[in-house]
C-alpha positions as CSV (number, residue, x, y, z in Angstrom):
1,M,166.2,-126.4,33.6
2,I,166.7,-124.7,36.8
3,A,165.5,-126.5,40.0
4,L,164.1,-124.4,42.7
5,V,164.5,-126.5,45.9
6,D,161.2,-126.7,47.9
7,Y,161.8,-127.8,51.4
8,R,159.2,-125.7,53.2
9,M,161.3,-123.0,54.3
10,G,161.7,-120.4,51.3
11,N,159.6,-117.6,49.6
12,L,159.6,-119.8,46.6
13,R,157.1,-117.9,44.6
14,S,159.1,-114.5,44.7
15,V,162.1,-116.3,43.9
16,E,160.7,-118.2,40.9
17,K,159.0,-114.9,39.8
18,G,162.7,-113.3,40.1
19,L,164.3,-115.8,37.9
20,E,161.7,-115.7,35.2
21,T,161.6,-111.8,35.0
22,A,165.5,-112.3,34.8
23,G,165.1,-114.3,31.7
24,V,165.4,-117.8,32.9
25,E,162.6,-119.8,30.9
26,D,162.4,-123.0,32.6
27,V,162.2,-122.9,36.4
28,R,160.7,-125.7,38.2
29,V,159.9,-125.5,42.0
30,T,160.3,-128.9,43.2
31,D,160.8,-131.4,46.2
32,E,161.4,-134.4,44.0
33,V,164.8,-135.9,43.5
34,T,164.2,-136.9,40.0
35,V,163.9,-133.3,38.9
36,L,167.0,-132.4,41.1
37,E,169.0,-135.1,39.4
38,A,167.8,-133.6,35.9
39,A,168.5,-130.1,36.5
40,D,170.9,-128.0,34.7
41,G,171.2,-125.6,37.6
42,I,169.9,-125.6,41.1
43,V,168.7,-122.7,43.6
44,L,168.4,-123.2,47.1
45,P,166.6,-120.2,48.7
46,G,165.5,-120.1,52.5
47,V,163.8,-118.0,55.1
48,G,164.0,-119.3,58.8
49,A,165.9,-121.2,61.2
50,F,169.1,-123.5,60.4
51,E,167.9,-126.4,62.5
52,D,164.5,-126.5,60.7
53,A,165.9,-126.2,57.3
54,A,168.5,-128.9,57.7
55,R,165.9,-131.2,58.9
56,N,163.3,-130.5,56.2
57,L,166.2,-130.8,53.6
58,R,166.9,-134.2,55.0
59,E,163.4,-135.5,55.3
60,S,162.7,-134.3,51.8
61,G,165.2,-136.9,50.6
62,M,167.3,-134.2,48.6
63,W,170.2,-133.7,51.1
64,D,172.4,-136.2,49.5
65,P,171.5,-135.7,46.0
66,L,172.1,-132.0,46.4
67,R,175.5,-132.4,47.7
68,R,176.3,-134.9,45.2
69,R,175.2,-132.5,42.4
70,V,177.0,-129.7,43.6
71,A,180.2,-131.9,43.9
72,E,179.7,-132.8,40.3
73,G,179.7,-129.1,39.5
74,T,176.3,-128.4,38.7
75,P,175.6,-124.6,38.9
76,F,174.3,-123.7,42.3
77,L,172.9,-120.6,43.8
78,G,171.9,-120.3,47.6
79,I,170.1,-117.4,48.8
80,C,170.0,-116.2,52.5
81,L,169.3,-119.4,54.6
82,G,170.3,-121.4,51.5
83,M,173.8,-119.7,51.8
84,Q,174.0,-120.5,55.5
85,L,173.1,-124.3,54.9
86,L,176.4,-124.6,52.8
87,M,178.4,-124.4,56.1
88,E,179.6,-127.5,58.0
89,W,178.1,-126.4,61.0
90,G,175.1,-123.9,62.2
91,F,175.0,-122.7,65.9
92,E,171.6,-121.3,66.0
93,N,169.6,-122.9,69.1
94,G,172.4,-125.3,69.4
95,E,174.9,-127.0,67.0
96,H,173.4,-128.6,63.7
97,E,175.0,-130.1,60.8
98,G,175.2,-128.2,57.6
99,L,175.6,-129.4,54.1
100,G,179.4,-129.1,54.5
101,I,180.0,-127.8,50.7
102,L,181.9,-125.0,52.3
103,R,184.2,-125.4,55.3
104,G,183.0,-123.1,58.2
105,T,180.4,-122.2,60.4
106,C,177.2,-120.1,60.4
107,E,176.9,-117.9,63.7
108,R,174.9,-115.2,65.0
109,L,175.7,-111.5,64.1
110,P,177.5,-109.8,67.0
111,D,175.7,-107.6,69.4
112,G,175.9,-103.9,68.7
113,E,173.5,-103.2,66.0
114,K,169.8,-104.0,65.8
115,I,169.2,-107.8,65.2
116,P,168.1,-109.0,62.6
117,H,169.8,-106.9,59.9
118,M,166.9,-105.9,57.8
119,G,166.8,-103.5,54.9
120,W,169.2,-102.2,52.3
121,N,172.9,-102.5,52.5
122,T,176.0,-102.3,50.3
123,V,178.1,-105.1,49.0
124,E,181.9,-104.8,48.4
125,Y,184.1,-107.1,46.3
126,P,187.1,-108.6,47.7
127,R,187.7,-110.2,44.2
128,A,185.8,-110.3,41.1
129,S,183.2,-112.7,40.4
130,R,181.0,-113.2,37.0
131,I,177.9,-113.4,39.5
132,F,178.2,-109.6,39.8
133,D,178.7,-109.0,36.1
134,G,177.5,-105.3,35.2
135,I,176.7,-104.7,38.9
136,E,179.0,-101.8,40.3
137,E,180.7,-102.4,43.8
138,S,179.0,-100.7,46.5
139,T,175.4,-101.7,45.1
140,A,173.0,-102.0,47.6
141,F,171.0,-105.2,48.2
142,Y,168.2,-106.0,50.6
143,F,169.1,-108.1,53.7
144,V,166.8,-109.9,56.4
145,H,168.9,-112.1,58.5
146,S,170.3,-112.6,62.0
147,Y,173.1,-115.1,61.5
148,R,176.4,-114.9,59.1
149,V,178.6,-117.2,57.5
150,V,182.1,-117.5,58.7
151,P,184.2,-119.7,56.1
152,T,187.4,-121.2,57.0
153,D,189.0,-120.2,53.9
154,E,188.4,-116.7,53.0
155,S,189.3,-116.9,49.6
156,C,186.0,-118.0,48.8
157,I,184.3,-114.8,49.8
158,I,183.4,-112.4,46.8
159,G,181.2,-109.8,48.8
160,T,181.3,-108.4,52.1
161,T,179.0,-106.1,54.0
162,D,179.5,-103.9,57.1
163,Y,176.8,-104.1,59.8
164,G,178.4,-103.6,63.1
165,T,181.1,-106.0,61.7
166,V,182.4,-106.8,58.3
167,F,180.8,-110.3,57.4
168,A,180.7,-112.3,54.2
169,S,177.7,-111.5,52.2
170,A,178.7,-113.6,49.1
171,V,180.7,-116.6,48.4
172,E,182.0,-118.7,45.5
173,T,183.4,-122.1,45.2
174,G,183.9,-124.0,41.9
175,N,180.4,-123.6,40.0
176,S,178.5,-122.6,43.5
177,W,177.6,-119.1,44.4
178,A,175.6,-118.1,47.5
179,V,174.3,-114.6,48.9
180,Q,173.3,-113.5,52.2
181,F,170.8,-110.9,50.7
182,H,167.7,-111.5,48.6
183,P,168.4,-110.7,44.9
184,E,164.7,-111.3,44.0
185,K,164.0,-108.4,46.4
186,S,166.7,-106.1,45.2
187,S,165.2,-104.5,42.3
188,A,167.2,-104.1,39.0
189,D,170.8,-105.2,40.4
190,G,169.1,-108.2,42.2
191,L,167.6,-109.4,38.8
192,R,170.8,-108.9,37.1
193,L,172.4,-111.1,39.5
194,L,169.8,-113.9,38.7
195,A,170.3,-113.3,35.1
196,N,174.0,-113.6,35.7
197,F,173.6,-117.1,37.3
198,G,171.0,-118.3,34.6
199,A,173.7,-117.2,31.8
200,M,176.2,-119.4,33.5
201,V,173.7,-122.4,33.8
202,R,173.3,-122.1,30.1
203,E,177.0,-122.4,29.5
204,V,177.5,-125.5,31.2
């Protein structure tokens, strides 16, 4: 069972449908800690502001259980804002504490290109990752964001994208993966990524 975390910040239905189309048979949209604790895999989606997302996730009671399940090695996938929340700190309208699963920060994309970064853009692979199995390098995915993650340890970066600057568009640490783009809106290649995650959940 994959728990799709509901903290009032995500396009939950499209992610749920994407996972189901990708072959994940048991997806549960939840704001309940008991479901999170029982999950074989966890997906944290998100659209919106870092500060609001962190507050809502804390108020839901899932903040600490989520960190604990990830630390225990439960397969985890963060999407868009769900990726940014993995950082220690987010600098959107102030300074706000993140989940701290990855050391680093979430910072605004630099000036020079139109913000937000919206539309299709390609992802390059600094190193191989199973989350991209069957997906060729330089494949285009769909992005909508104004902020990017800046990991302290760049060895976690498994995908990069160029938009005025080269930024981390996918990261991996242990049994956790996160992507800045929206796989559920990225056609067949996005569904393949979700299927890859589902396959890794089944193996654990």
